[in-house]
C-alpha positions as CSV (number, residue, x, y, z in Angstrom):
1,M,-53.9,16.1,91.7
2,N,-57.4,15.3,92.6
3,A,-60.5,14.8,90.6
4,A,-62.3,18.1,91.2
5,N,-58.9,19.9,89.6
6,L,-58.7,17.6,86.8
7,L,-62.8,17.9,86.5
8,A,-63.3,21.6,86.9
9,D,-63.7,23.0,83.5
10,S,-66.1,20.7,81.8
11,R,-67.1,23.3,79.5
12,P,-66.9,21.3,76.0
13,L,-64.9,22.3,73.1
14,I,-66.9,23.3,69.9
15,G,-64.8,24.7,67.3
16,D,-62.3,27.1,69.0
17,G,-64.8,28.2,71.8
18,R,-66.4,26.7,75.3
19,P,-69.6,27.9,76.2
20,K,-70.2,28.9,79.5
21,S,-73.4,27.2,79.9
22,T,-75.2,24.0,77.9
23,G,-78.7,23.2,77.0
24,G,-78.8,20.0,79.0
25,G,-77.7,21.6,82.3
26,V,-75.2,20.2,84.9
27,R,-74.9,16.6,86.4
28,P,-72.9,14.8,88.8
29,H,-69.8,13.2,87.3
30,I,-69.9,9.6,89.0
31,N,-67.0,7.6,90.1
32,P,-67.8,4.0,88.7
33,A,-65.6,2.2,91.3
34,T,-67.0,4.4,94.3
35,G,-70.5,5.5,93.0
36,K,-69.8,8.7,94.6
37,P,-70.2,12.3,92.8
38,Q,-66.5,13.6,92.1
39,A,-67.3,16.9,89.9
40,D,-70.3,18.4,88.4
41,V,-70.0,18.6,84.6
42,L,-71.9,20.4,81.5
43,V,-74.1,18.4,79.3
44,C,-74.6,19.3,76.0
45,G,-77.9,19.8,74.5
46,A,-79.2,20.1,70.9
47,A,-78.0,23.8,69.9
48,E,-74.4,22.5,71.4
49,I,-74.4,19.4,69.3
50,D,-75.8,20.9,66.1
51,R,-72.5,23.5,66.7
52,A,-70.4,20.5,67.2
53,V,-71.3,19.0,64.1
54,E,-70.9,22.1,62.3
55,A,-67.1,22.8,63.4
56,A,-66.7,19.0,62.9
57,I,-67.6,19.7,58.9
58,V,-65.7,22.6,58.9
59,G,-62.6,21.0,60.8
60,Q,-62.7,18.1,58.4
61,R,-62.0,20.0,55.4
62,A,-59.4,22.0,57.0
63,W,-57.9,18.5,57.8
64,M,-58.5,16.9,54.0
65,A,-56.9,20.5,52.9
66,M,-53.6,19.9,54.9
67,G,-52.6,17.2,52.7
68,P,-51.1,13.6,54.0
69,E,-47.5,15.0,55.1
70,K,-49.0,18.0,57.3
71,R,-51.6,15.8,58.7
72,R,-48.7,13.0,59.8
73,D,-46.7,16.0,61.1
74,A,-49.9,17.1,63.2
75,L,-50.4,13.4,64.3
76,F,-47.0,13.4,65.6
77,R,-47.0,16.6,67.4
78,L,-50.2,15.3,68.9
79,A,-48.4,12.1,69.9
80,D,-45.9,14.3,71.5
81,L,-48.3,16.6,73.5
82,I,-50.3,13.0,74.7
83,E,-46.9,11.4,76.1
84,A,-46.1,14.9,77.6
85,E,-49.4,14.6,79.8
86,A,-49.3,10.8,80.0
87,E,-49.7,11.2,84.1
88,Q,-52.7,13.5,83.5
89,F,-54.4,11.3,81.1
90,K,-53.9,8.4,82.9
91,T,-55.5,10.1,85.9
92,L,-58.4,11.4,84.3
93,A,-59.0,7.7,82.7
94,A,-59.2,6.4,86.0
95,L,-61.8,9.0,87.2
96,E,-63.9,8.3,83.9
97,T,-63.8,4.4,84.2
98,G,-63.2,3.8,87.9
99,T,-59.9,1.6,87.1
100,P,-57.2,1.6,89.3
101,V,-54.0,4.0,88.6
102,A,-51.2,1.2,88.4
Protein backbone atom coordinates (compact mmCIF):
# COMPACT_ATOMS: atom_id res chain seq x y z
CA MET A 1 0.00 0.00 0.00
CA ASN A 2 1.40 3.41 -0.87
CA ALA A 3 1.74 6.46 1.37
CA ALA A 4 -1.09 8.38 -0.25
CA ASN A 5 -3.51 5.55 0.49
CA LEU A 6 -2.38 5.06 4.10
CA LEU A 7 -2.31 8.77 4.85
CA ALA A 8 -5.39 9.69 2.76
CA ASP A 9 -7.80 10.16 5.65
CA SER A 10 -5.89 12.31 8.12
CA ARG A 11 -8.99 13.52 9.92
CA PRO A 12 -8.34 13.35 13.67
CA LEU A 13 -10.43 11.03 15.80
CA ILE A 14 -12.04 13.12 18.53
CA GLY A 15 -14.44 11.20 20.74
CA ASP A 16 -16.55 9.20 18.32
CA GLY A 17 -16.24 11.56 15.36
CA ARG A 18 -13.83 12.86 12.75
CA PRO A 19 -14.13 16.53 11.75
CA LYS A 20 -14.10 17.29 8.01
CA SER A 21 -11.92 20.34 8.59
CA THR A 22 -9.77 21.69 11.39
CA GLY A 23 -8.73 25.08 12.71
CA GLY A 24 -5.08 24.39 11.92
CA GLY A 25 -5.74 23.84 8.24
CA VAL A 26 -3.88 21.41 6.00
CA ARG A 27 -0.14 20.79 5.91
CA PRO A 28 2.00 18.46 3.85
CA HIS A 29 3.22 15.30 5.55
CA ILE A 30 6.94 15.15 4.78
CA ASN A 31 8.84 11.87 4.61
CA PRO A 32 11.83 12.50 6.89
CA ALA A 33 14.03 10.13 4.86
CA THR A 34 13.42 11.81 1.51
CA GLY A 35 12.28 15.31 2.47
CA LYS A 36 9.43 14.96 -0.04
CA PRO A 37 5.71 15.46 0.68
CA GLN A 38 3.73 12.23 0.95
CA ALA A 39 0.20 13.47 1.59
CA ASP A 40 -1.74 16.44 2.91
CA VAL A 41 -2.86 16.08 6.53
CA LEU A 42 -5.20 18.07 8.75
CA VAL A 43 -3.71 19.98 11.68
CA CYS A 44 -5.87 20.54 14.76
CA GLY A 45 -6.51 24.01 16.08
CA ALA A 46 -7.60 25.16 19.52
CA ALA A 47 -11.24 24.09 19.08
CA GLU A 48 -10.31 20.52 18.14
CA ILE A 49 -7.80 20.33 20.97
CA ASP A 50 -10.45 21.49 23.45
CA ARG A 51 -12.90 18.87 22.14
CA ALA A 52 -10.19 16.19 22.32
CA VAL A 53 -9.44 17.05 25.95
CA GLU A 54 -13.15 16.90 26.81
CA ALA A 55 -13.47 13.53 25.03
CA ALA A 56 -10.38 12.23 26.86
CA ILE A 57 -11.88 13.15 30.23
CA VAL A 58 -15.12 11.35 29.36
CA GLY A 59 -13.14 8.37 28.07
CA GLN A 60 -10.97 8.17 31.17
CA ARG A 61 -14.04 8.13 33.40
CA ALA A 62 -15.58 5.34 31.31
CA TRP A 63 -12.27 3.42 31.39
CA MET A 64 -12.12 3.60 35.18
CA ALA A 65 -15.76 2.55 35.51
CA MET A 66 -15.04 -0.65 33.54
CA GLY A 67 -13.08 -2.25 36.36
CA PRO A 68 -9.75 -4.06 36.05
CA GLU A 69 -10.98 -7.27 34.38
CA LYS A 70 -12.81 -5.46 31.59
CA ARG A 71 -9.87 -3.11 31.08
CA ARG A 72 -7.55 -6.12 30.83
CA ASP A 73 -9.84 -7.73 28.28
CA ALA A 74 -10.00 -4.50 26.28
CA LEU A 75 -6.19 -4.28 26.22
CA PHE A 76 -5.92 -7.90 25.05
CA ARG A 77 -8.45 -7.13 22.29
CA LEU A 78 -6.42 -4.06 21.29
CA ALA A 79 -3.27 -6.20 21.15
CA ASP A 80 -5.06 -8.69 18.88
CA LEU A 81 -6.18 -5.88 16.56
CA ILE A 82 -2.67 -4.43 16.40
CA GLU A 83 -1.18 -7.84 15.61
CA ALA A 84 -3.77 -8.36 12.87
CA GLU A 85 -2.73 -5.06 11.24
CA ALA A 86 1.00 -5.34 11.98
CA GLU A 87 2.09 -4.86 8.35
CA GLN A 88 0.07 -1.66 8.02
CA PHE A 89 1.45 -0.33 11.33
CA LYS A 90 4.98 -1.17 10.21
CA THR A 91 4.48 0.75 6.96
CA LEU A 92 2.92 3.72 8.76
CA ALA A 93 5.81 3.85 11.22
CA ALA A 94 8.28 3.88 8.33
CA LEU A 95 6.36 6.68 6.60
CA GLU A 96 6.26 8.77 9.76
CA THR A 97 9.85 8.27 10.90
CA GLY A 98 11.69 7.61 7.65
CA THR A 99 13.10 4.31 8.88
CA PRO A 100 13.43 1.48 6.36
CA VAL A 101 11.03 -1.45 6.47
CA ALA A 102 12.99 -4.62 7.15
